[in-house]
C-alpha positions in Angstrom: -49.9 300.7 125.9 -53.6 301.7 125.4 -56.4 302.6 127.7 -59.9 301.2 127.2 -63.3 301.7 128.7 -65.1 299.1 130.8 -68.8 299.3 129.7 -70.1 297.8 133.0 -68.2 300.2 135.3 -67.3 303.4 133.5 -69.7 306.3 133.5 -69.5 309.9 132.2 -69.2 311.0 135.9 -66.5 308.4 136.7 -64.7 307.3 133.5 -62.8 304.1 133.7 -59.2 303.8 132.8 -57.5 300.4 132.3 -53.8 300.2 132.1 -51.1 297.5 132.3 -47.8 297.5 133.9 -44.8 295.2 133.3 -41.4 294.9 134.9 -38.4 292.8 133.9 -35.4 292.2 136.2 -32.0 290.6 135.4 -30.6 289.0 138.5 -28.0 286.5 139.6 -29.2 282.9 140.2 -29.5 281.8 143.8 -29.5 278.0 143.2 -27.8 275.6 140.8 -29.3 272.2 140.2 -27.6 269.1 138.7 -28.8 265.6 137.8 -26.6 262.6 138.4 -27.4 259.2 136.8 -25.6 256.3 138.3 -25.6 253.0 136.3 -24.4 249.4 136.6 -24.3 246.5 134.2 -23.6 242.8 134.8 -24.5 239.3 133.9 -25.8 238.6 137.4 -28.7 240.5 139.0 -27.2 240.3 142.5 -23.8 241.6 141.5 -25.4 244.3 139.3 -27.4 245.5 142.3 -24.3 245.4 144.5 -22.3 247.5 142.0 -25.2 250.0 141.7 -25.5 250.4 145.4 -21.7 250.9 145.8 -21.6 253.5 143.0 -24.6 255.3 144.3 -23.1 255.4 147.8 -19.9 256.8 146.4 -21.7 259.6 144.5 -23.8 260.5 147.5 -20.8 260.6 149.8 -18.9 262.8 147.3 -21.8 265.3 147.1 -22.3 265.3 150.9 -18.6 266.0 151.5 -19.2 269.6 150.2 -21.2 270.3 153.4 -23.5 273.3 153.7 -23.1 274.4 150.0 -25.5 271.5 149.2 -29.0 273.0 149.6 -30.8 269.8 148.9 -29.9 266.2 147.9 -32.5 263.7 146.9 -32.7 260.2 145.3 -35.2 259.8 142.5 -36.1 256.8 140.3 -34.4 253.5 140.8 -34.6 250.6 138.4 -32.9 247.3 137.6 -34.0 245.3 134.6 -32.9 242.4 132.5 -31.8 242.8 128.9 -32.6 239.8 126.7 -30.8 238.3 123.8 -32.1 239.3 120.4 -31.8 235.9 118.8 -32.6 232.4 119.9 -35.6 230.6 121.3 -37.2 231.6 124.5 -36.4 234.5 126.8 -32.7 234.4 127.6 -31.2 237.1 129.8 -28.0 238.5 128.4 -27.3 241.0 131.2 -28.9 243.3 133.8 -28.9 247.1 133.7 -29.5 249.1 136.8 -29.7 252.9 137.3 -30.6 255.4 140.0 -31.2 259.2 139.6 -29.9 261.8 142.0 -30.7 265.5 142.2 -28.6 268.0 144.0 -29.0 271.8 144.5 -26.2 274.1 145.5 -25.9 277.7 146.8 -22.1 278.1 146.4 -21.2 278.1 142.7 -17.5 278.3 143.2 -17.2 274.6 144.0 -19.7 273.5 141.3 -17.2 273.0 138.5 -14.9 270.9 140.7 -17.7 268.7 142.0 -19.3 267.9 138.6 -15.9 267.1 137.2 -15.3 264.6 140.0 -18.7 263.1 139.6 -18.3 262.7 135.9 -15.0 260.8 136.6 -16.9 258.1 138.6 -17.7 254.7 137.1 -20.7 254.7 134.8 -22.0 258.0 136.1 -23.6 260.7 134.0 -23.9 264.3 135.1 -26.4 266.8 133.6 -26.8 270.5 134.2 -26.5 272.9 135.8 -30.0 274.4 135.8 -29.9 277.8 137.4 -32.8 279.1 139.5 -34.1 281.4 142.2 -35.5 280.2 145.5 -39.3 280.0 145.5 -39.5 282.6 148.2 -36.9 284.9 146.7 -37.6 288.6 147.2 -36.9 289.1 143.5 -40.4 288.0 142.7 -41.9 290.6 145.1 -39.7 293.3 143.7 -40.8 292.5 140.1 -44.4 292.8 141.2 -43.9 296.1 143.0 -42.2 297.6 139.9 -45.0 296.3 137.6 -47.6 298.0 139.9 -45.6 301.2 140.0 -45.4 301.3 136.2 -49.2 300.8 135.9 -49.9 303.7 138.3 -47.4 305.9 136.5 -49.0 305.2 133.2 -52.5 305.8 134.6 -51.5 309.2 135.9 -50.0 310.1 132.5 -53.2 309.2 130.7 -55.3 311.1 133.2 -53.0 314.1 133.0 -53.3 314.1 129.2 -57.1 314.3 129.6 -56.9 317.2 132.0 -58.1 315.1 134.9 -56.8 312.9 137.8 -57.2 309.4 139.2 -60.1 309.1 141.6 -59.9 305.5 142.9 -58.3 302.1 142.2 -61.2 299.6 141.7 -59.3 296.5 140.5 -55.8 295.2 140.3 -55.1 291.9 138.6 -51.9 289.8 138.4 -51.9 288.9 134.7 -48.7 287.0 134.8 -45.5 286.4 136.7 -42.7 284.6 134.9 -39.9 283.0 136.7 -36.4 282.8 135.6 -36.3 281.9 131.9 -34.7 278.5 131.4 -31.2 278.1 130.1 -29.8 275.1 128.3 -27.6 273.0 130.6 -23.9 273.8 130.4 -22.9 270.1 130.1 -23.8 266.5 130.0 -20.8 264.4 130.9 -19.8 261.1 132.3 -21.0 257.5 131.6 -17.8 255.7 131.1 -16.5 252.3 132.1 -14.0 251.4 134.7 -11.5 250.4 132.0 -11.8 253.8 130.4 -11.3 255.4 133.8 -8.0 253.6 134.3 -6.7 254.8 130.9 -7.1 258.6 131.4 -6.0 261.3 133.7 -8.5 263.1 135.9 -10.1 266.0 134.0 -9.6 269.6 134.9 -12.5 271.2 136.8 -15.0 272.9 134.6 -15.3 276.7 134.7 -19.1 277.3 135.1 -20.1 281.0 135.0 -23.7 281.6 136.3 -25.9 283.4 133.7 -28.1 286.4 134.4 -31.8 285.3 134.9 -34.7 287.3 133.7 -37.8 287.6 135.9 -40.9 289.4 134.7 -44.3 290.4 136.2 -47.4 291.9 134.6 -50.4 293.5 136.2 -53.7 295.1 135.0 -55.1 298.0 136.9 -58.5 299.6 136.7 -58.9 303.2 137.9 -61.9 305.6 137.9 -61.1 309.2 137.0 -62.6 312.5 137.8 -64.6 313.8 134.8 -62.2 315.2 132.2 -62.6 318.8 131.2 -63.1 318.4 127.4 
């Protein structure tokens, strides 16, 4: 950490001191997010759409059955498209492929392992995640900022004391960067299997998902004037 003069504001009678403060917190996540991709394949467009609708409803009902632990549930992109044969004349449709994307957020992590395992056991269903996060209005962000400001003030006082002077006034405080929880790689990507495969295997044991510690940082820059040092 260094101090520096501001040529447009510092004067011999009111020297300028510029310091930076930073804080880093390690906290437990408040939310877990998973992605669910439901798929269907078939030779007929209507039957493929019917299968996709049925599987999507099954996945939604399963997630909703966990009640209040589901913070948010949303349906994203939907598509159904033909797949053409690679050989032969003209455009001949070999099959249809449909998919729909779901996103769910949870506040209770104790049921997460069970739920994602049950989702991954559904027909042609892929589950990705979890991604861990804080709420946008989490008090952790404010606490990180307060600690960064406190560190900047403490450093400024130490510099002033080393010069035999004291702080006179705060003339500028800038938020130079607030970093949210650093991303973690998803713990799993499972699912996407056929009905035939489902009938040949036993249900999987629930996953044991341990939430990681999240790191949140904040940085500030503070400009102070000082009383003239006694040099």
